[in-house]
MIKE-995082 format. One record per residue (C-alpha): residue in three letters; x, y, z. Coordinates in Angstrom, 2 decimals, m for minus. Layout:
BEGIN
ALA X Y Z $
...
% end
This chain:
BEGIN
MET m0.08 m0.06 m0.03 $
ASN 1.50 3.26 m1.17 $
PRO 0.35 6.19 1.10 $
THR 0.94 8.69 m1.73 $
ASP m1.61 6.82 m3.98 $
PRO m4.48 9.14 m4.88 $
THR m6.93 6.22 m4.13 $
VAL m5.49 5.85 m0.62 $
ILE m5.44 9.58 m0.11 $
THR m9.16 9.91 m1.15 $
PHE m10.08 6.97 1.19 $
GLY m8.17 8.61 4.11 $
ILE m9.99 11.90 3.75 $
TYR m13.38 10.13 3.65 $
LEU m12.54 8.12 6.89 $
LEU m11.40 11.18 8.62 $
ALA m14.63 12.94 7.61 $
MET m16.60 10.07 9.06 $
LEU m14.68 10.32 12.25 $
GLY m15.20 14.02 12.39 $
ILE m18.92 13.54 12.07 $
GLY m18.67 10.92 14.93 $
TRP m17.15 13.58 17.13 $
ALA m19.95 15.91 16.45 $
GLY m22.22 13.20 17.38 $
TYR m20.50 12.74 20.64 $
ARG m20.81 16.28 21.40 $
ALA m24.54 16.17 20.88 $
THR m25.15 13.00 22.93 $
THR m26.07 13.65 26.50 $
ASN m28.20 10.56 27.40 $
LEU m29.12 7.05 26.52 $
SER m32.03 8.27 24.28 $
ASP m29.64 10.36 22.27 $
TYR m27.14 7.70 21.85 $
ILE m29.50 4.92 20.66 $
LEU m32.33 6.89 19.02 $
GLY m31.00 10.36 18.39 $
GLY m33.70 11.90 20.78 $
ARG m36.27 11.33 17.94 $
SER m35.01 14.35 15.95 $
LEU m34.30 13.08 12.34 $
GLY m36.14 15.09 9.64 $
SER m37.58 13.46 6.43 $
PHE m34.30 13.61 4.43 $
VAL m32.03 12.19 7.07 $
THR m34.76 9.59 7.94 $
ALA m35.10 8.51 4.31 $
LEU m31.40 8.25 3.37 $
SER m30.31 6.71 6.65 $
ALA m33.01 4.23 6.29 $
GLY m32.02 3.45 2.88 $
ALA m28.25 3.28 3.49 $
SER m28.72 1.09 6.76 $
ASP m30.81 m1.26 4.57 $
MET m28.77 m1.89 1.48 $
SER m25.24 m2.69 2.96 $
GLY m22.33 m4.08 0.95 $
TRP m24.51 m6.54 m0.94 $
LEU m25.85 m3.61 m3.06 $
LEU m22.49 m2.83 m4.52 $
MET m21.09 m6.38 m4.31 $
GLY m23.59 m9.14 m3.91 $
LEU m26.15 m8.02 m6.38 $
PRO m23.89 m6.85 m9.16 $
GLY m21.95 m10.16 m8.93 $
ALA m25.21 m12.21 m8.92 $
ILE m26.30 m10.31 m12.14 $
TYR m22.88 m10.75 m13.67 $
LEU m22.86 m14.52 m13.17 $
SER m26.50 m15.31 m13.91 $
GLY m28.32 m12.29 m15.63 $
VAL m31.47 m10.36 m14.80 $
HIS m33.40 m13.05 m13.43 $
GLU m31.38 m12.43 m10.14 $
ALA m32.99 m8.86 m10.27 $
TRP m36.33 m10.50 m8.86 $
ILE m34.65 m9.62 m5.49 $
ALA m34.68 m6.00 m6.43 $
VAL m38.42 m6.17 m7.50 $
GLY m39.29 m7.85 m4.19 $
LEU m37.33 m5.46 m2.14 $
THR m38.82 m2.40 m3.88 $
ILE m42.39 m3.63 m3.25 $
GLY m41.43 m4.67 0.43 $
ALA m39.90 m1.21 1.25 $
TYR m42.82 0.67 m0.21 $
LEU m45.24 m1.22 1.91 $
ASN m43.05 m0.91 5.01 $
TRP m42.99 2.91 4.52 $
ARG m46.74 3.07 3.80 $
LEU m48.03 0.62 6.56 $
VAL m45.42 0.52 9.32 $
ALA m43.44 3.69 9.45 $
GLY m45.90 6.35 10.72 $
ARG m47.90 4.02 13.01 $
LEU m44.66 2.56 14.51 $
ARG m43.30 6.02 15.09 $
LEU m46.50 7.01 17.01 $
TYR m46.96 3.81 18.87 $
THR m43.44 3.67 20.24 $
GLU m43.92 7.17 21.68 $
ARG m47.26 6.22 23.25 $
THR m45.71 3.09 24.93 $
ASP m43.59 5.04 27.47 $
ASN m41.42 6.56 24.67 $
ALA m39.89 3.02 23.93 $
LEU m36.37 3.24 22.51 $
THR m35.80 m0.10 21.15 $
LEU m37.83 m2.97 19.54 $
PRO m37.90 m5.14 22.65 $
ASP m38.97 m2.06 24.71 $
TYR m41.75 m1.41 22.32 $
LEU m43.03 m4.91 22.42 $
ALA m42.81 m5.21 26.11 $
GLY m44.81 m1.94 26.59 $
ARG m47.23 m2.76 23.86 $
PHE m48.19 m6.05 25.56 $
GLU m47.85 m4.91 29.13 $
ASP m45.21 m7.75 29.67 $
THR m44.15 m7.15 33.29 $
SER m42.42 m10.64 33.35 $
ASN m39.96 m9.25 30.65 $
VAL m40.11 m12.83 28.82 $
LEU m40.93 m11.12 25.71 $
ARG m38.15 m8.57 26.04 $
VAL m35.56 m11.22 26.71 $
VAL m36.65 m13.47 23.69 $
THR m36.77 m10.62 21.49 $
THR m33.30 m9.52 22.54 $
LEU m31.89 m12.96 22.03 $
VAL m33.19 m13.18 18.46 $
ILE m31.76 m9.80 17.63 $
LEU m28.19 m10.77 18.89 $
VAL m28.28 m14.17 17.21 $
PHE m29.26 m13.00 13.64 $
PHE m27.45 m9.54 13.91 $
THR m24.03 m11.29 14.75 $
VAL m24.52 m12.98 11.43 $
TYR m25.69 m9.84 9.57 $
CYS m22.68 m7.75 11.21 $
ALA m20.33 m10.65 10.07 $
SER m21.54 m10.04 6.36 $
GLY m20.66 m6.32 6.57 $
VAL m17.21 m7.20 8.09 $
VAL m16.64 m9.68 5.08 $
ALA m17.71 m6.90 2.58 $
GLY m15.30 m4.50 4.22 $
ALA m12.45 m6.97 4.24 $
ARG m13.08 m7.79 0.62 $
LEU m12.84 m4.14 m0.21 $
PHE m9.48 m3.54 1.55 $
GLU m8.05 m6.85 0.35 $
SER m8.81 m5.86 m3.32 $
MET m7.66 m2.18 m3.05 $
PHE m4.62 m2.46 m0.88 $
GLY m3.42 m6.09 m1.24 $
MET m3.84 m6.71 2.44 $
PRO m4.13 m10.30 3.61 $
TYR m7.77 m11.13 4.34 $
SER m7.13 m11.80 7.99 $
VAL m5.62 m8.15 8.34 $
ALA m8.36 m6.61 6.24 $
LEU m11.09 m8.09 8.67 $
TRP m9.90 m5.92 11.63 $
VAL m8.94 m2.78 9.48 $
GLY m12.38 m2.59 7.87 $
ALA m14.25 m3.30 11.04 $
ALA m12.17 m0.72 12.95 $
CYS m13.25 1.98 10.48 $
THR m16.99 1.50 11.44 $
ILE m16.46 0.94 15.21 $
ALA m14.57 3.95 15.59 $
TYR m17.55 6.54 14.83 $
VAL m20.27 4.35 16.12 $
PHE m18.35 4.11 19.47 $
ILE m17.82 7.82 19.70 $
GLY m21.13 9.32 18.19 $
GLY m23.94 6.89 18.58 $
PHE m27.16 7.14 16.68 $
LEU m26.75 10.68 15.73 $
ALA m23.41 10.15 14.17 $
VAL m24.58 6.90 12.38 $
SER m27.69 8.86 10.95 $
TRP m25.66 11.82 9.79 $
THR m22.95 9.68 8.25 $
ASP m25.62 7.42 6.68 $
THR m27.02 10.55 4.79 $
ILE m23.62 11.32 3.32 $
GLN m22.94 7.55 2.36 $
ALA m26.30 7.15 0.76 $
SER m25.46 10.21 m1.46 $
LEU m22.08 8.68 m2.18 $
MET m23.64 5.21 m3.09 $
ILE m26.29 6.63 m5.52 $
THR m23.56 8.71 m7.34 $
ALA m21.33 5.65 m7.66 $
LEU m24.14 3.39 m8.94 $
LEU m25.22 5.86 m11.47 $
VAL m21.76 6.89 m12.76 $
ALA m20.06 3.54 m12.79 $
PRO m22.35 1.73 m15.28 $
ALA m22.66 4.74 m17.40 $
VAL m18.77 5.09 m17.95 $
ALA m18.51 1.26 m18.47 $
TYR m21.17 1.27 m21.04 $
PHE m19.34 4.03 m23.16 $
ALA m16.16 2.21 m22.48 $
VAL m17.69 m0.85 m24.05 $
THR m19.28 0.82 m27.01 $
GLY m15.93 2.57 m27.87 $
GLN m14.33 m0.98 m28.17 $
LEU m17.12 m2.78 m30.30 $
GLN m16.53 m3.69 m33.84 $
PRO m19.21 m2.81 m36.31 $
THR m20.72 m6.17 m36.29 $
GLN m20.82 m6.49 m32.45 $
SER m23.67 m5.31 m30.05 $
ILE m23.59 m5.19 m26.14 $
ALA m27.02 m7.08 m26.25 $
GLU m25.42 m9.96 m28.17 $
MET m22.33 m10.16 m26.09 $
ILE m24.35 m10.41 m22.88 $
GLY m26.55 m12.99 m24.59 $
ALA m30.28 m13.36 m24.70 $
GLU m30.45 m15.82 m21.85 $
LYS m29.11 m13.22 m19.43 $
PHE m31.80 m10.91 m20.45 $
ASP m34.44 m13.52 m19.75 $
TRP m36.21 m12.98 m16.46 $
MET m37.19 m16.75 m16.43 $
HIS m33.93 m18.16 m17.69 $
ASN m33.28 m21.21 m15.40 $
ALA m35.77 m19.84 m12.88 $
SER m38.44 m21.87 m11.45 $
THR m41.72 m20.73 m9.94 $
ILE m40.42 m21.48 m6.41 $
GLY m37.23 m19.62 m7.30 $
VAL m38.96 m16.43 m8.56 $
ILE m41.17 m16.58 m5.32 $
SER m38.12 m17.06 m3.13 $
LEU m36.46 m14.00 m4.57 $
LEU m39.59 m11.70 m4.56 $
ALA m40.10 m12.97 m0.87 $
TRP m37.01 m10.86 0.23 $
GLY m39.52 m7.93 0.35 $
LEU m41.32 m9.60 3.31 $
GLY m38.10 m9.04 5.25 $
TYR m38.67 m5.29 5.68 $
PHE m41.31 m5.48 8.14 $
GLY m39.01 m7.13 10.69 $
GLN m35.58 m5.60 10.24 $
PRO m34.78 m3.73 13.63 $
HIS m32.02 m1.47 12.07 $
ILE m34.75 m0.12 9.64 $
LEU m37.58 0.06 11.97 $
VAL m35.40 2.08 14.38 $
ARG m35.15 4.82 11.77 $
PHE m39.04 5.02 11.71 $
MET m38.91 5.37 15.34 $
ALA m36.38 8.17 15.32 $
ALA m38.26 10.46 12.95 $
ASP m39.02 13.94 14.34 $
SER m42.72 13.40 13.73 $
VAL m45.32 11.31 11.93 $
ALA m45.76 14.25 9.44 $
SER m42.22 13.68 8.12 $
ILE m42.97 10.14 7.15 $
PRO m44.76 10.88 3.68 $
ARG m41.98 13.02 2.41 $
ALA m39.23 10.64 3.75 $
ARG m41.07 7.80 1.90 $
ARG m41.01 9.53 m1.51 $
ILE m37.25 10.38 m0.94 $
GLY m36.30 7.01 0.16 $
MET m38.01 5.08 m2.51 $
THR m36.56 7.33 m5.25 $
TRP m33.15 6.63 m3.82 $
MET m33.75 2.91 m3.66 $
VAL m35.16 2.42 m7.23 $
LEU m32.22 4.45 m8.68 $
CYS m29.62 2.40 m6.61 $
LEU m30.98 m0.89 m7.44 $
GLY m31.19 m0.12 m11.16 $
GLY m27.62 1.12 m10.89 $
ALA m26.43 m2.12 m9.28 $
VAL m28.22 m4.35 m11.95 $
ALA m26.67 m2.12 m14.63 $
VAL m23.16 m2.71 m13.05 $
GLY m23.53 m6.45 m13.42 $
LEU m24.89 m6.39 m16.90 $
VAL m22.37 m3.96 m18.48 $
GLY m19.48 m5.89 m16.62 $
ILE m20.15 m8.84 m18.88 $
PRO m19.12 m7.23 m22.31 $
TYR m16.46 m4.99 m20.53 $
PHE m14.43 m8.11 m19.33 $
MET m15.15 m9.98 m22.43 $
LEU m13.55 m7.28 m24.36 $
ASN m10.67 m6.98 m21.80 $
PRO m9.86 m10.49 m20.67 $
GLY m6.51 m9.47 m19.24 $
LEU m8.39 m7.44 m16.57 $
ALA m10.90 m9.99 m15.56 $
ALA m8.72 m12.19 m13.27 $
GLY m10.29 m10.45 m10.01 $
VAL m13.78 m10.93 m11.29 $
GLN m13.23 m14.52 m12.35 $
ALA m11.86 m15.34 m8.91 $
ASN m14.85 m13.62 m7.28 $
ALA m17.80 m12.03 m9.06 $
GLU m18.75 m9.92 m6.22 $
THR m15.78 m7.61 m6.99 $
VAL m17.14 m6.62 m10.43 $
PHE m17.98 m3.13 m9.22 $
ILE m14.51 m2.73 m7.59 $
GLU m12.75 m3.85 m10.78 $
ILE m14.70 m1.49 m12.95 $
ALA m14.00 1.52 m10.57 $
LYS m10.18 0.59 m10.50 $
GLN m9.96 0.08 m14.41 $
LEU m12.06 2.89 m15.71 $
PHE m11.53 5.88 m13.48 $
ASN m8.79 8.19 m12.52 $
PRO m7.34 7.14 m9.19 $
TRP m8.73 10.15 m7.32 $
VAL m12.37 9.41 m8.63 $
ALA m11.83 5.69 m8.18 $
GLY m10.89 6.27 m4.57 $
LEU m14.26 8.15 m4.19 $
LEU m16.22 5.41 m5.98 $
LEU m14.76 2.64 m3.89 $
ALA m15.28 4.57 m0.87 $
ALA m19.00 4.10 m1.76 $
ILE m18.56 0.37 m0.88 $
LEU m17.23 1.17 2.40 $
ALA m20.20 3.71 2.75 $
ALA m22.60 0.87 2.16 $
VAL m20.67 m1.44 4.55 $
MET m20.26 1.21 7.30 $
SER m23.75 2.49 7.05 $
THR m25.43 m1.05 7.58 $
LEU m22.87 m2.51 10.00 $
SER m22.91 0.84 12.23 $
CYS m26.65 0.68 12.51 $
GLN m26.64 m3.14 13.28 $
LEU m23.87 m2.63 15.90 $
LEU m25.83 0.02 17.44 $
VAL m29.19 m1.93 17.58 $
CYS m27.44 m4.84 19.19 $
SER m25.69 m2.39 21.70 $
SER m29.21 m0.81 22.41 $
ALA m30.79 m4.18 23.04 $
LEU m28.13 m5.25 25.44 $
THR m27.88 m1.95 27.14 $
GLU m31.55 m0.84 27.42 $
ASP m33.16 m4.41 27.62 $
VAL m30.63 m6.28 29.66 $
TYR m28.24 m4.18 31.49 $
ARG m30.68 m1.51 32.67 $
ILE m33.60 m3.81 33.38 $
PHE m31.91 m6.75 34.99 $
LEU m28.58 m5.56 36.27 $
ARG m28.51 m1.83 36.99 $
LYS m32.06 m0.41 37.17 $
ASN m30.71 2.92 38.70 $
ALA m27.75 3.35 36.44 $
SER m27.01 6.96 35.38 $
GLN m27.45 8.06 31.77 $
ARG m23.71 8.55 31.52 $
GLU m22.99 4.94 32.62 $
LEU m25.74 3.64 30.16 $
VAL m24.11 5.50 27.41 $
TRP m20.66 3.99 28.18 $
VAL m22.13 0.60 28.56 $
GLY m23.53 1.03 25.05 $
ARG m20.23 1.77 23.84 $
ALA m18.60 m1.14 25.27 $
MET m21.33 m3.45 23.83 $
VAL m20.43 m2.21 20.37 $
PHE m17.00 m3.09 20.64 $
ALA m17.87 m6.56 22.16 $
ILE m20.34 m7.38 19.22 $
ALA m17.88 m6.23 16.61 $
VAL m15.28 m8.71 17.82 $
VAL m17.74 m11.56 17.64 $
ALA m18.84 m10.60 14.12 $
ILE m15.04 m10.47 13.07 $
LEU m14.48 m13.92 14.58 $
ILE m17.49 m15.23 12.57 $
ALA m16.24 m13.71 9.48 $
ARG m12.76 m15.36 9.61 $
ASN m13.53 m17.77 6.82 $
PRO m12.05 m16.21 3.53 $
ASP m14.62 m18.02 1.42 $
SER m17.50 m16.35 3.02 $
ARG m20.05 m14.81 0.66 $
VAL m21.85 m11.61 1.49 $
LEU m25.21 m12.36 m0.21 $
SER m25.66 m15.67 1.42 $
MET m24.82 m14.25 4.89 $
VAL m27.29 m11.44 4.51 $
SER m30.02 m13.70 3.12 $
TYR m29.96 m15.89 6.23 $
ALA m29.99 m12.96 8.67 $
TRP m32.68 m11.09 6.61 $
ALA m34.94 m14.21 6.60 $
GLY m34.47 m14.60 10.47 $
PHE m35.47 m11.04 11.17 $
GLY m38.23 m11.02 8.61 $
ALA m39.92 m14.20 9.95 $
ALA m39.40 m13.57 13.59 $
PHE m40.43 m9.94 13.74 $
GLY m42.35 m9.07 10.43 $
PRO m45.74 m10.67 11.58 $
VAL m45.38 m9.47 14.93 $
ILE m44.78 m5.87 13.99 $
ILE m47.47 m5.70 11.45 $
LEU m50.12 m7.28 13.68 $
SER m49.05 m5.46 16.83 $
LEU m49.85 m2.25 14.93 $
PHE m53.06 m3.13 13.35 $
TRP m54.73 m5.83 15.39 $
ARG m56.19 m4.91 18.69 $
GLY m56.76 m8.57 19.76 $
MET m53.09 m9.56 19.66 $
THR m51.83 m10.74 22.94 $
ARG m48.39 m11.00 24.71 $
ASN m48.32 m14.86 24.32 $
GLY m49.26 m14.42 20.65 $
ALA m46.24 m12.17 19.94 $
LEU m44.06 m14.61 21.85 $
ALA m45.31 m17.52 19.79 $
GLY m44.95 m15.62 16.51 $
ILE m41.20 m14.59 17.28 $
VAL m40.22 m18.17 18.40 $
VAL m42.08 m20.02 15.65 $
GLY m40.91 m17.68 12.93 $
ALA m37.17 m17.85 14.04 $
VAL m37.03 m21.47 14.52 $
THR m38.78 m22.18 11.24 $
VAL m35.95 m20.23 9.40 $
VAL m33.20 m22.08 11.18 $
LEU m34.68 m25.60 10.55 $
TRP m35.83 m24.64 7.03 $
LYS m32.19 m23.35 6.21 $
GLN m30.62 m26.54 7.38 $
ALA m33.02 m28.88 5.57 $
GLY m33.35 m26.72 2.26 $
TRP m36.86 m28.10 1.74 $
LEU m38.32 m27.53 m1.74 $
GLY m35.57 m25.00 m2.52 $
LEU m37.85 m22.29 m1.04 $
TYR m36.38 m19.32 0.68 $
GLU m36.88 m19.77 4.25 $
ILE m38.49 m16.53 5.00 $
VAL m41.61 m17.65 3.24 $
PRO m42.53 m20.66 5.53 $
GLY m41.07 m18.59 8.54 $
PHE m43.35 m15.62 7.98 $
VAL m46.45 m17.61 7.19 $
LEU m46.04 m20.06 10.19 $
GLY m45.20 m17.02 12.41 $
ALA m48.33 m15.07 11.45 $
LEU m50.35 m18.25 12.01 $
ALA m48.91 m18.82 15.47 $
ILE m49.75 m15.24 16.54 $
GLY m53.28 m15.63 15.48 $
VAL m53.88 m19.15 16.91 $
VAL m52.37 m18.35 20.37 $
SER m53.99 m14.84 20.74 $
ARG m57.38 m16.25 20.00 $
ALA m56.88 m19.11 22.33 $
GLY m55.60 m17.29 25.30 $
ARG m56.73 m14.49 27.47 $
ARG m58.15 m11.28 25.96 $
PRO m56.00 m8.23 26.01 $
SER m56.59 m5.91 28.91 $
ALA m58.94 m2.91 28.68 $
ALA m55.84 m0.57 28.93 $
MET m54.10 m2.28 26.21 $
LEU m57.16 m2.13 24.07 $
ALA m57.81 1.54 24.80 $
ARG m54.27 2.56 23.90 $
HIS m54.47 0.51 20.62 $
ASP m57.75 2.41 19.73 $
ARG m56.25 5.84 20.82 $
VAL m53.35 5.32 18.36 $
GLY m55.40 4.21 15.60 $
ALA m57.69 7.41 16.09 $
GLU m54.66 9.63 16.24 $
MET m53.21 8.15 13.05 $
LYS m56.38 8.77 11.10 $
SER m56.59 12.43 12.38 $
LEU m52.84 12.86 11.33 $
GLN m53.52 11.35 7.80 $
ALA m56.82 13.28 7.26 $
% end
């Protein structure tokens, strides 16, 4: 690694800027609510872009382009499913969750909300929710560590074992220092960087390819008709599995917490429009990178060694080969931005669950706000170390790790969140049954691989059924719980009028 290399310098400036924002977040953090939810102060623009950036992670610039490069547009069914799911999440969940968490004693975390929503004084629901978050987020965090390691390995020639620690350290630093505000502010910058990279890179690669074509050649012919076929080598179950990624949105804690942190319900509609526009453009750019990479590396076989070894580096190789080193450094920083934005939010959600729902509730009920903030910082570091240890295998693939964690959260929490917001008859035991059945189904289905169906589908369906059966079979919700649910519903109607 040459410290005078323009790419390295650009990267360094970017990282220093993120640390500077982390310091600003530190100065604005005075209590646990600030550290884990930003004091519910995010406006529409920051809410939208931080939700998008924390959602997409490294798979947007690595996993998805690599899948398209290898298999063609039928892999883009994932993007279709995600777009539908994200829109419904903004439309159905965002505003109501923002209001409901405030009306349940200003709940700061997902376990906190569920415990308050269902008046769970035993804290069983809180503990089970926290355990599920920790189990699946360690896998999710590990996927972010792998993506960061791949970037540092490819850019600087670092051994994978070293790149793991360097990439993770870049994220840990500003989360540790600044908490939720730093994460949200940096997400806004990183989302802007991601969309710029995903629009510029495929456009430049396209013109590079057309400049090398012979009169008898065309880009479409070089890519091949089968890679433009949405159903090529795709079964009905395969398409359903890819579309089903959209179900995952309703249960992702790191996305839901962005809705909870919005400054008001009134900010949600504008945030939805901004967020969905950003998402559609980014997904389209990622698909375009994978497709245009096919003819580019066919015409330049001497440059294709990295992509042949690992298709998930197609964006990295295009950026390195086609752009001035200064610009390439900025584009490659977009991958780090994607990794950092998601990993930082995941670390913070895990830290929040351990601090607010375990440490404060069971160990130190009278802990000061300063003590809780520092416990939260310690938890960030501890969870990051565990994620690094999980990610040690150099053969790890980002997309496969993300899909497992995504399914776990979507099945365990998706039905619970939706029904808790809209069904007044749902009970504490119903919520508990839904979380356990959804999570266990995902784990068992993943191991067995039944029918080749993505495990989120049976997990989501069985989790929802468990909620309905157990809620109806048990004791009716209390009068206070029903009254609060009705008040929230009435308030939402008045706000939407």
